[in-house]
C-alpha positions in Angstrom: -105.8 181.5 24.5 -109.4 182.8 24.0 -108.2 185.7 21.9 -105.3 185.8 19.5 -104.9 188.9 17.3 -102.2 189.8 14.8 -101.4 193.5 15.2 -102.8 195.8 12.5 -106.1 195.9 10.6 -107.2 192.4 9.5 -110.2 190.1 9.1 -111.3 188.3 12.3 -113.7 185.5 13.2 -115.6 184.4 16.3 -115.4 180.6 16.8 -117.3 178.4 19.1 -115.2 175.5 20.2 -116.9 172.5 21.9 -116.2 169.0 23.1 -118.8 166.2 23.5 -119.4 167.3 27.1 -119.0 170.6 29.0 -119.7 174.2 28.0 -118.4 175.6 24.7 -115.5 178.1 24.7 -115.6 181.2 22.4 -112.4 182.2 20.6 -111.5 185.3 18.6 -108.9 185.0 15.9 -107.4 187.5 13.4 -104.7 186.7 10.9 -102.4 189.1 9.0 -102.7 188.6 5.3 -106.0 186.7 5.4 -107.8 187.4 2.1 -111.0 185.8 3.4 -112.5 185.1 6.8 -112.0 181.4 6.2 -108.2 182.1 6.0 -108.4 183.7 9.4 -110.4 180.8 10.8 -108.6 177.8 9.2 -105.4 177.5 11.5 -107.6 177.5 14.6 -110.2 175.1 13.2 -107.4 172.7 12.1 -105.8 172.8 15.6 -109.2 172.2 17.3 -110.0 169.3 15.0 -106.7 167.7 15.7 -107.7 167.7 19.4 -111.1 166.2 18.7 -113.0 169.4 19.2 -115.7 170.9 17.1 -115.2 174.4 15.7 -118.1 176.5 14.4 -117.5 179.9 12.9 -120.3 182.2 14.2 -119.4 185.4 12.5 -116.6 187.9 11.7 -115.7 191.3 10.5 -112.6 193.5 10.6 -110.5 194.3 13.6 -107.8 197.0 14.0 -105.4 196.1 16.9 -102.6 198.3 18.1 -100.5 197.4 21.1 -98.6 200.7 21.2 -101.8 202.7 21.2 -103.6 200.2 23.5 -106.5 200.2 21.0 -108.9 197.6 19.5 -111.4 198.8 16.9 -114.0 196.2 15.7 -116.1 197.0 12.6 -117.7 195.6 9.6 -119.0 192.2 9.0 -118.7 189.2 6.8 -121.5 187.9 4.6 -122.6 184.3 4.6 -122.7 183.2 8.3 -123.3 180.6 9.2 -121.0 179.0 6.6 -122.5 176.4 4.4 -120.7 173.5 2.8 -119.5 174.4 -0.7 -119.9 178.2 -0.3 -116.8 180.2 -1.2 -116.4 182.5 1.9 
């Protein structure tokens, strides 16, 4: 799925997934309990890497998703994009 959100207010990331050929696919992921944006990105990155795909986190922020209210609110941002090797994020 291109978008996977845990319900509630959480950190989210935008990931560009790409193979050696063909156009990239853009994915949005949020994860309940993620202390850092890298925690929201990690499960998706690991799955993409297992399938031989490249995963690049382009940005992130906070997202508040409510199924019952049919509402998605996107706000805030995360420092440090693009991520650099060795940075804490």
